[in-house]
C-alpha positions, 0 to 999 in steps of 0.5 A: 862587768855586766853584759849587754850594757855597753854600746857596739864599738866599731874599729874601723868607723868613718868620720868625714868632715865639711872640708872633705877630710876622711878618717877611720877611727874607733867609736861607737857610732859607724859613721860620722859627719863633722864641721871642723877636723884638724886639717880645717880648724883655726888652731892648726892652719892659722886662718879664720873660719867663720861658722854660720849655722843659723844666718847669725853672722848676716843678720849681724851684718844687716843691723851694721849696715842699717846702723851706719845708714842712719848716720 
């Protein structure tokens, strides 16, 4: 195996989720922030969670309201 071609590996990397959960795992980055984890993912919780990163849901709701008013 060639030397100095692989990234540094962090045994105790910290992962922080938007829901507040924190994990310690092995990774090539020492710290990461994620939006969804096993504690808040809909598949595991059974609850629906909408992620609106660009305001698309709000835009859709405004267009829907306009369409209802025109009828």
